[in-house]
C-alpha positions as CSV (number, residue, x, y, z in Angstrom):
1,M,164.6,-58.1,98.3
2,N,163.0,-61.7,98.2
3,E,164.9,-64.2,96.9
4,Q,161.4,-65.9,94.7
5,R,161.8,-62.5,92.7
6,Y,165.0,-62.1,92.4
7,Q,164.5,-65.8,91.1
8,Q,161.4,-64.4,89.1
9,A,164.2,-62.6,86.8
10,L,166.7,-65.0,86.5
11,D,164.1,-67.3,84.5
12,L,162.4,-64.5,83.0
13,G,165.6,-63.0,81.4
14,Q,166.4,-67.0,80.8
15,Q,163.7,-66.7,78.9
16,A,163.2,-63.8,77.0
17,R,166.2,-65.2,75.6
18,R,165.2,-68.7,75.0
19,A,162.6,-66.7,73.2
20,G,165.0,-64.7,70.8
21,K,164.2,-61.0,72.8
22,S,166.7,-58.4,72.8
23,R,168.6,-57.5,76.3
24,E,165.9,-54.0,75.0
25,A,163.3,-56.4,76.8
26,N,164.4,-56.5,80.1
27,P,161.3,-54.5,81.5
28,Y,163.9,-53.6,84.9
29,K,166.0,-51.5,82.3
30,H,165.2,-48.4,84.1
31,G,164.9,-49.2,87.3
32,S,166.3,-46.4,89.6
33,T,166.6,-48.0,93.3
34,S,168.7,-50.8,94.5
35,E,165.6,-53.8,94.0
36,L,165.1,-53.0,90.7
37,R,168.6,-52.8,89.9
38,S,169.2,-55.6,91.7
39,L,166.8,-57.2,89.4
40,R,167.3,-55.8,86.5
41,D,170.9,-57.7,86.9
42,A,169.7,-60.7,87.6
43,W,167.6,-60.9,84.4
44,D,170.6,-60.1,82.7
45,H,172.3,-62.7,84.9
46,G,170.2,-65.1,83.6
47,Y,170.0,-63.9,79.3
48,N,173.5,-63.9,79.5
49,L,173.1,-67.4,80.6
50,V,171.5,-68.9,78.2
51,A,173.8,-68.0,75.4
52,L,176.3,-69.2,77.4
53,Q,174.7,-72.6,77.7
54,R,173.9,-72.4,74.0
55,S,177.6,-71.5,73.0
56,A,179.1,-73.8,75.0
57,G,176.6,-77.1,73.6
58,R,178.4,-75.8,69.6
C-alpha cells in the first residue's frame, strides 16, 4: 500500500467523524486483504483523532 492511499483513508475517517457519521460508515470495514485491513485501521485512526481533538477542546 502506498502512503497516498493511507493518507486518503485517514482523511476520509476524519471527514466522516466531522459529518457525524457512525463507525459503520467505514468503507473498508469488510476488507479481508492486508491492504484493506490497513486502510480500515487508517480510517478508524482518522475517526478517533477528530474525537480526541473534540474532547481535548472542551
